[in-house]
C-alpha positions as CSV (number, residue, x, y, z in Angstrom):
1,M,108.2,55.8,50.0
2,D,104.8,55.4,48.2
3,N,102.7,57.1,50.8
4,P,103.2,60.9,50.4
5,G,99.9,61.7,51.9
6,W,100.5,60.2,55.3
7,H,100.6,63.6,57.0
8,A,97.1,64.3,55.8
9,L,96.0,60.9,56.8
10,H,97.2,61.3,60.3
11,R,95.6,64.7,60.5
12,A,92.4,63.2,59.6
13,D,92.7,60.8,62.5
14,Q,92.3,63.6,64.8
15,D,88.8,64.4,63.5
16,F,87.6,60.8,63.8
17,S,84.3,60.3,65.7
18,N,83.0,56.8,66.3
19,F,79.4,57.4,65.1
20,R,76.7,54.9,64.6
21,G,73.5,55.4,62.7
22,P,69.9,55.5,64.1
23,D,69.7,51.8,64.0
24,G,72.8,51.3,66.1
25,A,74.9,50.1,63.2
26,F,78.2,51.7,62.1
27,Q,78.0,53.8,58.9
28,P,80.5,52.5,56.4
29,Y,83.5,54.5,55.3
30,Q,83.5,53.0,51.7
31,P,80.1,54.0,50.3
32,V,77.8,51.1,49.7
33,I,77.5,50.6,45.9
34,G,74.2,50.3,44.1
35,S,73.4,48.9,40.7
36,M,72.3,50.8,37.7
37,D,68.6,50.2,38.5
38,D,69.1,51.9,41.9
39,V,70.5,55.1,40.4
40,P,68.0,57.9,40.4
41,N,68.0,60.4,37.5
42,P,71.1,59.2,35.5
43,H,73.3,62.0,34.1
44,P,72.1,63.3,30.7
45,S,75.3,62.1,29.1
46,G,74.5,58.6,30.0
47,G,77.7,57.8,31.8
48,F,77.7,54.1,32.2
49,V,80.1,51.3,32.9
50,G,79.2,47.6,32.8
51,G,75.6,48.2,33.7
52,F,75.2,51.3,35.8
53,T,76.2,54.8,36.4
54,P,79.5,55.0,38.4
55,Q,79.2,58.6,39.6
56,Y,76.2,57.8,41.9
57,S,76.8,57.4,45.6
58,P,74.2,57.1,48.4
59,P,72.9,60.3,49.9
60,T,75.0,61.9,52.6
61,N,74.3,60.4,56.0
62,P,74.5,62.7,59.0
63,F,76.1,59.9,60.9
64,Q,79.0,59.4,58.5
65,P,82.3,59.7,60.4
66,K,84.1,63.0,59.9
67,F,87.4,61.9,58.5
68,P,87.8,62.5,54.7
69,A,86.1,60.1,52.5
70,P,88.3,58.0,50.1
71,Y,88.5,59.3,46.6
72,I,86.4,57.2,44.3
73,P,87.1,57.6,40.6
74,H,83.9,58.6,38.9
75,S,82.7,60.6,35.9
76,T,79.7,62.6,35.0
77,Q,80.9,63.3,31.5
78,Y,82.4,60.2,29.8
79,D,82.5,57.2,32.1
80,G,81.5,54.1,30.3
81,M,82.5,51.1,28.3
82,P,84.3,51.8,25.1
83,P,82.4,52.9,21.9
84,Y,81.7,50.6,19.0
85,S,84.5,52.4,17.1
86,F,87.7,53.9,18.4
87,D,88.4,55.6,15.1
88,N,88.2,59.1,16.6
89,F,89.4,58.3,20.1
90,K,90.7,61.7,21.6
91,P,90.7,63.4,24.9
92,P,87.4,64.9,26.3
93,P,86.4,68.4,25.3
94,L,87.4,71.3,27.5
95,P,84.9,71.8,30.4
96,P,82.5,74.7,30.1
97,R,83.7,78.0,31.7
98,S,80.3,79.4,32.2
99,P,79.5,80.0,35.9
100,N,76.2,78.3,35.3
101,H,77.8,74.8,35.4
102,L,74.4,73.1,35.7
103,Q,73.6,74.0,32.0
104,P,74.6,71.5,29.4
105,P,78.1,72.3,28.1
106,S,78.5,73.5,24.6
107,Y,80.0,70.3,23.3
108,Y,76.6,68.6,23.7
109,S,75.1,70.9,21.1
110,P,73.8,69.5,17.8
111,Q,76.5,71.4,16.0
112,S,79.3,69.5,17.8
113,M,77.8,66.0,17.8
114,D,75.9,63.8,15.5
115,L,72.5,62.2,16.3
116,E,74.2,59.2,17.8
117,G,75.1,61.4,20.7
118,V,71.5,61.9,21.7
119,S,70.5,60.0,24.7
120,P,67.6,59.8,27.2
121,G,67.8,62.7,29.6
122,T,69.1,65.0,26.9
123,S,68.4,68.6,28.0
124,S,65.7,70.6,26.3
125,S,68.3,72.7,24.5
126,N,69.1,69.7,22.4
127,L,65.7,68.3,21.8
128,H,65.2,70.3,18.6
129,S,67.9,68.0,17.0
130,I,65.4,65.1,17.0
131,S,62.1,67.0,16.7
132,G,62.1,66.4,13.0
133,M,62.3,62.7,13.3
134,T,59.5,60.2,12.9
135,A,58.4,58.3,16.0
136,V,60.2,55.2,14.7
137,E,63.4,57.2,14.3
138,R,63.2,58.8,17.7
139,S,62.6,55.3,19.3
140,R,65.5,53.9,17.5
141,Q,67.8,56.8,18.6
142,L,66.7,56.9,22.2
143,R,66.2,53.1,22.8
144,V,67.6,51.9,26.1
145,A,70.1,49.1,25.7
146,K,69.4,46.2,28.1
147,T,70.2,42.7,28.8
148,A,67.6,40.0,28.1
149,P,66.9,38.1,30.4
150,H,67.6,41.1,32.6
151,L,70.7,41.2,34.7
152,Q,71.2,43.9,37.4
153,L,74.9,44.3,37.0
154,M,77.3,45.5,39.8
155,V,80.4,45.3,37.8
156,G,81.6,43.8,34.5
157,P,82.1,42.2,32.2
158,L,85.7,42.0,33.1
159,L,88.1,40.0,30.9
160,R,91.0,37.8,31.9
161,Y,93.6,36.2,29.7
162,D,94.9,32.7,30.7
163,T,97.3,31.3,28.0
164,I,97.5,29.7,24.6
165,E,97.6,25.9,24.3
166,N,97.7,23.9,21.1
167,G,96.6,26.9,19.0
168,V,93.6,27.8,21.3
169,W,93.3,31.1,23.1
170,K,92.1,30.6,26.7
171,G,90.6,33.2,28.9
172,A,87.5,34.1,30.9
173,A,84.9,36.9,31.6
174,L,83.4,37.8,35.0
175,I,80.3,39.7,35.9
176,V,78.8,40.4,39.3
177,T,75.0,40.7,39.5
178,S,72.5,41.8,42.1
179,D,70.2,38.8,42.8
180,A,67.2,40.9,43.7
181,G,66.9,42.5,40.3
182,S,68.2,39.7,38.0
183,Y,66.7,36.7,36.2
184,Y,68.7,33.5,36.3
185,D,66.4,31.2,34.5
186,P,68.1,30.5,32.2
187,P,71.6,31.3,33.7
188,P,73.5,34.2,32.3
189,M,74.9,33.5,28.9
190,L,77.9,35.1,27.1
191,R,78.0,34.9,23.4
192,F,81.1,35.7,21.3
193,Y,81.6,35.9,17.6
194,Y,84.7,35.5,15.3
195,D,85.5,34.7,11.7
196,H,88.7,33.0,10.5
197,S,88.0,34.0,6.9
198,L,88.3,37.8,7.5
199,P,91.4,39.3,6.0
200,A,94.3,40.6,8.1
201,P,93.4,43.9,9.7
202,K,95.1,47.1,8.8
203,F,95.8,49.5,11.7
204,R,96.4,53.2,11.6
205,R,99.4,53.2,13.9
206,S,100.7,56.7,14.4
207,T,104.4,57.6,14.9
208,H,104.8,57.5,18.6
209,I,106.9,60.3,20.1
210,H,110.3,59.3,21.6
211,R,112.6,61.5,23.6
212,A,111.7,64.7,21.9
213,P,114.8,66.8,20.7
214,S,113.0,70.2,21.3
215,R,110.0,71.7,22.9
216,T,108.3,72.5,19.6
217,S,108.6,69.0,18.3
218,I,105.7,67.7,20.5
219,P,102.3,68.7,19.2
220,K,99.9,69.6,21.9
221,R,96.7,67.7,21.6
222,T,93.5,69.6,20.8
223,P,90.5,68.4,22.8
224,S,87.6,67.2,20.7
225,S,84.0,66.3,21.3
226,S,84.6,62.9,19.6
227,Y,85.9,61.6,22.9
228,H,82.4,62.3,24.4
229,N,81.2,59.3,22.3
230,L,82.9,56.9,24.7
231,Q,80.0,57.1,27.0
232,H,77.5,55.6,24.5
233,T,78.5,52.0,24.6
234,M,76.6,49.4,26.7
235,S,74.9,52.3,28.4
236,A,71.4,52.0,29.8
237,S,70.9,55.5,28.4
238,S,72.9,55.0,25.1
239,T,71.6,54.3,21.7
240,T,72.7,51.7,19.3
241,P,71.6,52.6,15.8
242,S,73.8,49.9,14.2
243,S,75.2,46.8,15.7
244,P,79.0,46.5,15.7
245,I,78.6,42.8,15.2
246,Q,76.8,43.6,11.9
247,E,79.5,46.1,11.1
248,T,82.2,43.5,11.6
249,F,80.5,40.3,10.4
250,G,77.5,41.5,8.5
251,N,73.9,40.4,9.1
252,F,74.0,37.1,11.1
253,S,70.9,35.9,9.4
254,E,72.9,36.0,6.2
255,A,76.3,35.2,7.7
256,S,78.8,33.0,5.9
257,P,79.5,29.5,7.2
258,S,82.9,30.6,8.4
259,T,81.3,33.0,10.9
260,Q,81.3,31.3,14.4
261,A,78.9,32.2,17.1
262,V,79.6,30.5,20.5
263,A,77.5,30.6,23.6
264,V,79.0,30.0,27.0
265,T,76.9,29.5,30.2
266,G,78.0,31.4,33.3
267,H,79.0,29.4,36.3
268,E,78.4,30.7,39.9
269,I,81.7,30.9,41.7
270,W,80.8,32.9,44.8
271,V,78.0,34.9,46.5
272,Y,78.5,38.0,48.6
273,C,75.8,38.7,51.2
274,G,75.7,42.3,52.4
275,N,74.5,45.7,51.2
276,G,71.0,44.6,52.1
277,G,71.1,41.7,49.6
278,S,73.1,39.0,47.8
279,Y,75.3,39.3,44.8
280,T,76.5,36.5,42.5
281,F,79.8,36.2,40.8
282,W,79.5,34.6,37.3
283,R,82.4,33.2,35.5
284,F,82.4,32.4,31.7
285,M,85.3,30.3,30.4
286,I,86.2,31.2,26.8
287,Q,88.2,29.2,24.3
288,I,88.9,30.6,20.8
289,P,90.8,28.6,18.1
290,L,93.4,31.0,16.6
291,G,93.5,31.6,12.9
292,P,96.0,32.8,10.3
293,Y,95.4,36.5,11.2
294,E,94.7,38.3,14.4
295,M,90.9,38.7,15.0
296,K,88.5,41.0,16.6
297,I,86.2,39.1,19.0
298,M,82.8,40.5,19.6
299,Y,80.9,39.5,22.7
300,N,77.9,40.3,24.8
301,V,76.1,39.0,27.9
302,N,72.4,38.0,27.8
303,N,71.9,39.6,24.4
304,G,73.0,43.0,25.7
305,P,75.1,45.6,23.9
306,P,78.3,44.0,22.5
307,T,81.9,45.0,22.8
308,E,85.2,43.7,21.5
309,F,88.7,42.4,22.2
310,W,91.5,41.1,20.0
311,V,93.3,37.8,19.9
312,P,96.6,37.3,18.0
313,A,97.2,35.1,15.0
314,M,98.3,31.5,15.6
315,D,102.0,32.3,14.9
316,Q,101.9,35.9,16.2
317,N,103.5,37.3,19.4
318,M,101.2,39.5,21.4
319,R,101.3,43.2,21.7
320,W,100.7,44.0,25.3
321,A,100.7,46.9,27.8
322,A,102.0,47.0,31.5
323,Y,101.1,49.3,34.3
324,S,101.0,49.5,38.1
325,C,99.8,51.6,41.0
326,N,96.3,52.4,39.7
327,G,95.2,54.7,42.5
328,F,96.2,57.6,44.8
329,S,97.8,57.4,48.1
330,A,95.9,58.7,51.1
331,G,96.0,62.5,51.3
332,V,96.8,63.1,47.6
333,N,94.3,65.4,45.8
334,P,93.4,63.7,42.5
335,D,92.3,67.1,41.1
336,D,96.0,68.0,41.1
337,F,96.5,65.5,38.2
338,R,93.3,66.4,36.3
339,G,94.1,68.3,33.1
340,S,91.6,70.4,31.1
341,G,88.8,68.4,29.9
342,F,89.2,65.5,32.2
343,H,86.8,64.9,35.0
344,S,89.3,63.0,37.2
345,G,93.0,62.7,37.8
346,Y,92.7,59.0,37.4
347,D,92.0,59.2,33.6
348,P,94.6,61.1,31.7
349,V,97.3,58.4,31.4
350,W,94.7,55.7,30.9
351,T,93.3,57.8,28.1
352,D,96.7,57.7,26.4
353,L,97.0,53.9,26.8
354,M,93.5,53.4,25.3
355,E,94.3,55.8,22.4
356,K,97.4,53.6,21.6
357,H,95.1,50.6,21.9
358,C,92.8,52.1,19.3
359,E,95.6,52.7,16.9
360,E,96.9,49.1,17.1
361,P,95.1,46.9,19.7
362,F,96.8,45.3,22.6
363,H,96.1,41.6,23.2
364,M,96.8,41.6,26.9
365,L,96.9,44.2,29.7
366,M,99.3,43.3,32.6
367,G,98.6,44.7,36.0
368,G,101.9,44.7,37.9
369,G,100.5,45.3,41.4
370,D,98.3,47.8,43.2
371,Q,95.5,47.6,40.6
372,L,93.6,49.4,43.3
373,Y,94.4,50.9,46.7
374,C,92.7,49.1,49.6
375,D,94.4,51.0,52.5
376,G,91.1,52.5,53.3
377,V,89.8,49.3,54.9
378,I,91.3,50.5,58.2
379,R,89.1,53.6,58.0
380,E,85.9,51.5,58.4
381,P,84.2,52.5,61.7
382,E,84.2,48.9,63.0
383,L,88.0,48.9,63.0
384,Q,88.6,52.2,64.8
385,E,88.8,51.0,68.3
386,W,91.4,48.5,67.2
387,L,93.3,51.1,65.2
388,H,93.4,53.7,67.9
389,T,94.4,51.2,70.7
390,A,97.6,52.7,72.1
391,K,99.1,49.7,73.8
392,Q,100.7,47.4,71.2
393,D,100.2,44.2,73.2
394,V,96.5,44.9,73.4
395,K,96.2,45.8,69.7
396,K,98.0,42.7,68.7
397,S,95.7,40.4,70.7
398,Y,92.5,42.3,69.8
399,K,89.7,39.9,69.1
400,L,88.3,39.5,65.7
401,T,84.5,39.9,65.8
402,D,81.8,39.1,63.2
403,E,81.1,42.8,63.0
404,I,84.7,43.5,62.0
405,L,84.9,40.7,59.6
406,F,81.7,41.8,57.9
407,A,83.1,45.4,57.6
408,M,86.2,44.1,55.9
409,D,84.2,42.2,53.3
410,R,81.8,45.1,52.8
411,F,84.8,47.4,52.1
412,Y,86.5,45.1,49.6
413,F,83.4,44.2,47.7
414,N,82.2,47.8,47.3
415,H,85.6,49.2,46.7
416,Y,86.3,46.7,43.9
417,C,82.9,47.4,42.3
418,Q,83.4,51.1,42.4
419,V,87.0,51.1,41.0
420,F,86.6,48.4,38.4
421,R,83.5,50.0,36.8
422,S,84.7,53.6,36.8
423,G,86.6,55.9,34.4
424,V,88.8,54.9,31.5
425,F,90.2,52.0,33.5
426,A,86.8,50.4,33.1
427,K,87.0,50.8,29.4
428,A,90.3,49.0,29.4
429,N,89.3,46.0,31.5
430,C,86.4,45.0,29.3
431,R,88.4,45.6,26.1
432,I,91.8,44.1,26.8
433,P,92.1,40.8,28.6
434,M,93.9,41.3,31.9
435,L,96.7,39.3,33.6
436,N,97.1,40.7,37.2
437,M,99.4,40.1,40.1
438,C,98.9,41.6,43.5
439,D,101.1,43.8,45.5
440,D,100.6,45.2,49.0
441,H,98.0,47.9,48.3
442,D,95.7,45.3,46.7
443,L,95.5,43.9,50.3
444,I,96.8,46.7,52.6
445,D,99.9,48.8,52.7
446,G,103.0,46.8,53.6
447,F,101.3,43.5,54.2
448,G,104.0,40.8,54.7
449,S,106.8,43.2,55.5
450,Y,105.9,43.8,59.2
451,P,107.2,41.9,62.1
452,D,105.7,38.5,62.8
453,D,103.8,39.5,65.9
454,L,101.8,42.1,64.0
455,Q,101.3,39.8,61.0
456,L,100.0,37.1,63.3
457,S,97.6,39.4,65.1
458,P,93.9,38.4,64.5
459,I,92.8,41.7,62.9
460,F,95.8,42.4,60.7
461,R,96.1,38.8,59.5
462,T,92.4,38.7,58.5
463,I,92.8,42.0,56.6
464,G,95.5,40.3,54.5
465,A,93.5,37.1,54.1
466,R,90.3,38.8,53.0
467,G,92.2,41.2,50.7
468,Y,93.9,38.3,49.0
469,F,90.6,36.4,48.7
470,F,89.0,39.4,46.9
471,Y,92.1,39.9,44.8
472,L,91.8,36.3,43.5
473,L,88.1,36.8,43.0
474,F,87.9,40.1,41.1
475,Q,91.3,40.1,39.4
476,C,91.9,36.5,38.7
477,F,88.3,35.1,38.7
478,I,89.4,32.4,41.1
479,N,87.7,31.0,44.2
480,V,90.1,28.7,45.9
481,E,87.3,26.8,47.8
482,L,85.7,26.0,44.4
483,D,88.8,25.7,42.1
484,G,91.1,23.9,44.5
485,S,94.8,23.9,44.8
486,D,95.8,21.2,42.2
487,D,97.6,22.9,39.3
488,S,98.5,19.7,37.5
489,P,97.5,19.7,33.8
490,G,93.7,19.8,33.3
491,R,92.8,20.1,36.9
492,H,92.7,23.9,37.4
493,P,90.3,26.2,35.5
494,F,93.3,28.4,34.5
495,A,96.2,26.5,32.9
496,C,98.6,29.4,33.6
497,T,98.3,28.9,37.4
498,I,101.2,27.6,39.5
499,I,100.1,26.9,43.1
500,G,102.8,27.4,45.7
501,G,102.9,26.6,49.3
502,P,100.6,27.9,52.0
503,G,101.3,31.4,53.2
504,P,102.4,32.2,56.7
505,W,99.6,34.6,57.2
506,I,97.1,34.0,54.4
507,P,95.2,30.7,54.6
508,S,95.4,30.0,50.8
509,P,98.5,29.2,48.8
510,S,100.3,31.6,46.5
511,H,99.2,31.9,42.9
512,T,102.0,32.4,40.4
513,V,101.2,32.8,36.7
514,L,103.1,31.4,33.7
515,S,101.5,32.3,30.4
516,S,102.3,32.1,26.7
517,L,102.4,35.5,24.8
518,G,103.1,33.8,21.6
519,P,105.6,31.3,20.1
520,Q,108.7,33.4,21.0
521,H,107.8,34.7,24.5
522,Y,106.3,33.9,27.8
523,I,105.5,35.8,30.9
524,L,106.1,34.7,34.5
525,M,104.3,36.7,37.2
526,L,105.7,35.6,40.5
527,D,103.4,35.9,43.5
528,C,105.6,37.9,45.9
529,R,102.9,38.8,48.4
530,A,101.0,35.6,49.6
531,E,104.1,34.0,51.1
532,R,106.0,37.2,52.1
533,R,107.6,37.6,55.5
534,K,110.0,40.3,56.7
535,D,112.9,37.9,56.0
536,R,111.4,36.1,52.9
537,I,109.7,36.9,49.7
538,C,108.7,33.4,48.3
539,S,108.9,30.0,49.7
540,E,111.2,27.2,48.5
541,I,108.1,25.3,47.3
542,Q,107.0,28.2,45.1
543,Y,110.5,28.5,43.6
544,Q,110.8,24.8,43.0
545,K,107.4,24.5,41.3
546,T,108.0,27.6,39.2
547,F,111.4,26.4,37.9
548,E,110.0,23.0,37.2
549,R,107.4,24.6,34.9
550,L,110.0,27.0,33.3
551,R,112.2,24.0,32.3
552,Q,109.2,22.7,30.3
553,L,108.9,25.8,28.1
554,P,108.7,25.2,24.3
555,R,112.0,25.3,22.4
556,T,110.7,28.2,20.3
557,V,110.7,30.6,23.3
558,E,113.4,33.2,23.2
559,H,112.1,35.7,25.8
560,L,110.9,35.2,29.3
561,V,109.5,38.3,31.0
562,V,109.5,38.0,34.8
563,Q,107.1,40.3,36.5
564,L,107.9,41.3,40.1
565,G,105.9,43.8,42.1
566,V,109.1,45.6,43.3
567,P,112.2,46.4,41.3
568,I,115.0,43.8,41.6
569,A,117.8,45.9,40.1
570,Y,117.4,49.4,41.7
571,P,119.4,51.9,43.8
572,R,120.0,50.7,47.4
573,M,118.7,52.6,50.4
574,V,120.1,50.4,53.1
575,F,121.4,53.5,55.0
576,L,117.8,54.8,55.3
577,E,116.5,51.3,56.2
578,N,119.0,51.1,59.1
579,A,118.2,54.6,60.3
580,L,114.5,54.1,60.4
581,D,114.8,50.6,62.0
582,S,117.2,51.9,64.8
583,K,115.8,52.1,68.2
584,F,117.9,55.1,68.8
585,N,116.2,57.1,66.1
586,P,114.8,60.2,67.8
587,L,112.0,60.8,65.2
588,V,110.6,57.3,65.9
589,H,110.9,57.8,69.6
590,F,109.1,61.2,69.6
591,G,106.6,59.8,67.1
592,R,105.6,57.0,69.4
593,K,105.2,59.5,72.2
594,G,103.2,61.9,70.0
595,S,105.6,64.7,70.8
596,F,106.5,67.7,68.7
597,G,103.8,66.8,66.2
598,L,105.6,63.7,65.0
599,S,102.9,61.2,65.6
600,G,102.5,60.9,61.8
601,F,106.2,59.7,61.5
602,V,105.1,56.2,62.8
603,N,102.4,54.0,61.4
604,K,99.2,53.0,63.1
605,F,99.8,49.3,63.1
606,N,102.8,48.8,65.3
607,A,104.3,52.3,65.7
608,E,107.3,51.6,63.5
609,A,108.6,54.3,61.1
610,E,106.0,54.9,58.4
611,L,108.3,54.3,55.5
612,L,110.1,51.2,56.9
613,D,107.6,48.7,55.4
614,D,108.3,50.2,51.9
615,L,112.0,49.7,52.3
616,N,111.6,46.2,53.7
617,D,109.5,45.4,50.6
618,H,112.5,45.8,48.3
619,W,114.5,42.9,46.9
620,T,117.6,44.9,47.8
621,A,116.6,45.2,51.4
622,S,119.1,43.6,53.8
623,G,116.6,40.8,54.7
624,H,116.0,39.8,51.1
625,K,119.4,40.4,49.4
626,R,120.5,36.7,49.6
627,E,117.2,35.4,48.3
628,R,117.4,38.0,45.5
629,N,120.9,37.0,44.4
630,L,120.0,33.3,44.4
631,F,116.9,33.9,42.4
632,V,118.9,35.9,39.7
633,S,121.5,33.2,39.6
634,K,118.9,30.5,39.0
635,L,117.4,32.5,36.1
636,Q,120.9,32.9,34.7
637,I,121.3,29.1,34.6
638,L,117.9,28.8,33.0
639,A,118.8,31.4,30.4
640,Q,122.0,29.7,29.5
641,D,120.7,26.2,29.3
642,Q,117.5,27.1,27.3
643,R,118.9,30.0,25.4
644,I,116.2,32.4,26.7
645,R,116.6,36.1,27.3
646,V,115.2,37.1,30.7
647,T,113.8,40.5,31.3
648,F,112.2,41.8,34.5
649,V,109.2,44.1,34.6
650,T,108.4,45.8,37.9
651,G,106.4,48.6,39.5
652,D,105.7,49.9,43.0
653,V,108.1,52.9,43.2
654,H,106.0,55.5,41.4
655,C,108.7,56.3,38.8
656,A,110.2,54.9,35.6
657,A,113.7,53.3,35.6
658,V,115.7,50.7,33.8
659,G,118.2,48.5,35.7
660,L,120.6,45.9,34.2
661,F,122.3,42.7,35.2
662,K,125.2,41.7,32.9
663,T,128.4,39.6,32.9
664,L,131.1,41.2,35.1
665,V,134.3,42.2,33.2
666,P,137.3,42.7,35.5
667,A,138.8,46.1,35.3
668,K,141.4,46.4,32.5
669,K,141.1,42.7,31.8
670,G,139.0,41.8,28.7
671,R,136.2,43.3,26.7
672,P,132.5,43.5,27.6
673,V,130.4,40.6,26.4
674,P,128.1,41.7,23.6
675,P,124.5,41.9,25.0
676,E,123.1,39.5,22.5
677,Q,125.7,36.9,23.5
678,D,125.5,37.5,27.2
679,H,123.1,35.2,29.0
680,R,123.4,37.3,32.2
681,Y,122.2,40.4,30.3
682,M,118.8,41.0,32.0
683,L,117.0,44.3,31.9
684,N,114.7,45.5,34.8
685,V,112.1,47.8,33.3
686,T,110.2,49.6,36.0
687,T,106.9,51.2,35.0
688,S,105.1,53.0,37.8
689,A,102.7,54.6,38.4
690,I,99.9,55.0,35.9
691,V,97.8,57.0,38.4
692,N,99.6,57.7,41.7
693,T,101.8,60.7,42.4
694,P,105.5,60.5,41.8
695,P,107.8,60.6,44.8
696,P,108.8,64.1,46.1
697,N,111.6,65.9,44.3
698,G,114.0,65.3,47.2
699,V,113.6,61.5,47.0
700,L,114.1,61.6,43.2
701,V,117.3,63.5,43.6
702,M,118.5,61.1,46.2
703,V,117.7,58.0,44.1
704,N,119.3,59.5,41.0
705,T,122.4,60.3,43.0
706,L,122.6,56.8,44.3
707,A,121.9,55.1,40.9
708,P,125.6,55.2,39.6
709,K,127.0,53.5,42.8
710,T,128.8,50.3,42.1
711,H,127.4,47.2,43.8
712,K,129.5,44.1,44.3
713,S,126.9,41.8,45.9
714,M,126.8,39.5,42.8
715,H,130.5,39.8,41.7
716,G,131.0,36.3,43.1
717,Q,128.5,35.1,40.5
718,L,130.4,37.0,37.8
719,T,127.5,39.4,37.6
720,D,127.6,43.2,37.5
721,E,124.6,45.5,37.8
722,E,123.9,49.1,37.0
723,M,121.2,51.6,36.2
724,L,120.8,52.8,32.6
725,P,120.8,56.5,31.9
726,I,117.9,56.4,29.3
727,F,116.3,59.7,30.6
728,T,118.9,62.1,29.4
729,Q,116.1,64.3,28.1
730,D,112.9,65.4,29.8
731,T,109.6,65.0,28.1
732,D,109.8,68.5,26.6
733,G,113.1,67.9,25.0
734,T,115.2,69.8,27.6
735,P,118.1,68.2,29.5
736,S,116.8,66.0,32.3
737,K,117.7,66.7,35.9
738,G,117.9,63.0,36.6
739,K,118.9,60.6,33.8
740,F,118.4,57.3,35.7
741,I,115.0,57.9,37.4
742,M,112.0,59.6,35.8
743,G,109.5,61.0,38.3
744,R,106.4,61.2,36.1
745,R,103.4,59.0,35.6
746,N,103.8,56.2,33.0
747,W,102.9,52.9,31.5
748,C,104.8,50.6,29.1
749,S,104.0,49.2,25.7
750,I,105.7,45.8,24.8
751,R,106.1,44.1,21.4
752,W,108.3,41.6,19.8
753,D,110.3,42.6,16.7
754,Q,110.0,39.9,14.1
755,K,113.1,41.1,12.1
756,S,115.6,41.4,14.9
757,G,114.1,39.0,17.5
758,E,114.3,41.8,20.1
759,L,111.6,42.6,22.7
760,S,110.9,46.3,22.7
761,F,109.8,48.1,25.9
762,D,108.4,51.5,25.1
763,I,108.0,53.4,28.5
764,R,105.3,55.9,27.9
765,V,105.9,58.9,30.2
766,E,103.3,61.6,30.9
767,R,104.4,64.6,28.9
768,E,102.9,67.1,31.4
769,K,100.8,66.4,34.4
770,G,97.2,65.8,33.5
771,V,97.4,66.4,29.8
772,G,96.6,62.8,28.7
773,E,99.6,62.5,26.4
774,T,102.9,60.6,26.7
775,V,106.4,60.6,25.4
776,G,108.2,57.3,24.8
777,Y,111.6,56.1,26.1
778,L,112.6,52.9,24.3
779,V,114.8,50.1,25.6
780,K,115.2,46.7,23.8
781,A,116.0,43.3,25.2
782,P,118.2,41.7,22.6
783,A,117.5,38.3,21.1
784,P,119.5,35.4,22.8
785,R,122.4,34.6,20.4
786,W,124.7,32.5,22.5
787,S,125.2,28.8,22.1
788,G,122.6,26.8,24.1
């Protein structure tokens, strides 16, 4: 149920024309992305992310197919890497209301910005603000920030967190460069700086709003021009009057002996050939000894503009944020989610997350699946003949050609570059080290949950394989051909990796993650996509290796967060699954025939009901229920034996919810086990989506109605399950229509409470669509206080 735009998608199919360009080649659906050096006339504001302006796209081609282009997040106002200081991080100013929208908006005027806001390309109306400067001052203010030796960046730098071992923080950075415009002699160099002698930082943490008691208790945010300063970091059209490295550490020529400057040489891990050139992926492995206090780490690439991230103290548990579903489904209009002052519907909730990061920095950003939506790969022209083949046997045996394979790689490469360098999301992925796990839309909608004959077909299987390859490359910085499949200690570049068995459709093995988030808690991110079949989620090999690693956790660990793409404790919809899967369903019958306008009721892959793959994805689906119960039982044994509290964090369903497993208490016989003494007490915190649209109201009503239903599937293991009614109030303080399921965009902030030993999950729910402000709903996983 996460494709509300499928009506529009199928209407667009009717307009499809199989056009080729003048040279006989297909014109791509996903625009081919250029680097910053290819962008003519950058926007005056200097919108810039990782090396180039994301709003640029190639000129319109008359041979472009006539179906709607995918929405690509972009900005002409404030896209870019984060500023040197987040002290005044606020939403963007209101857009100009003048009909002459081509004139610079009022918030670019000298009265509303300081001289640091002046950039090359500034309109003539603002030039008087610098007319009184000397030539040296003008040069300093307008100087273009560049790398040296020059790198023509396609995307990056991106940050990934690995783990902490023996007091050393481990992670990596990734950039992608265009070979034609870059200098690789010497190879790209990343430099980072830290100082153990600096005192403990003092953060200005505000009082976060939780479940407001009245409408008037929530202050509405006033847009401010200070947010406009976001665009001026690492911008080819930005100015850098003072270095943040100097602000943090002083002049390095006079730095104290305790200031550490470390240089890391980039290693080439893959080359993409396409877009009329070649593009190199460079990986920089980073290791930072932790100190007595959490530290700001400044870094740059090839002496370019610096930015920062934070690492915890040696004995500190991380603050981290979780999100999922970072994109819109086909047919959804992003402008419906764009509030005043925002250029794109992608940015409001990300803005809220980054504002919280500015108040008190997160050490890790967890992507819980669907970090981008790759469903548009089937819209590439080269795949249209396959997609529109009516006979299923012909479609499933359709030959994979070099032209089709090239189109797949072209789509994934350009789509990743566009999404990961655009909007506020780009500000996050260079400021907060990521830990990501894929779900279906990172590959293509529903991959793994279709029947075997479709999954084995040459075209569909290759889509999944290439999608998983690019997921590992862009999101995990892994190339299996280079890094191998040996996850024994010291053999894999990323110590957090658990290599599972080979997938039934994907040629590489699964990649599960087990990472330390501090002395008291770890995170397990189970790869539930690479090995997925319609009747299986993970292989026995993956479960075996995962639990072997879990049994080796340090004795200090009290909390284990288990990330799964799809909720594991959630209302059942088996009746809907059975109805859609029935061969007697008249809607499916007429949809396959194209009668009564119902062709959109079935998918384009194998003419099954459109929503069936979403239902088959669920742990509570009939084909997965036994595996689900066994998995939960194994975690219960682990929790009891090692005295570890297990909590699930999930996404996928485009709403917020909290499920719960706990010890079963027979009716009228005994008292409930206190949560802190119950090893079966496991929350399932669902946070979804940070960007995508919530389910329709009818679906929300149905799921809320099903939530209180009693399920006995684990009573044999003395386990009960329920949904917690934490949403008794809506975001404006009024009584909620659904207390179990919240149908608004959201993300989650997680921190460990040193006093109580609890792990707090603050679900940040969008107060009003598009406003860029959230209200918190807090739930806590109690510390484990039973006898181990």
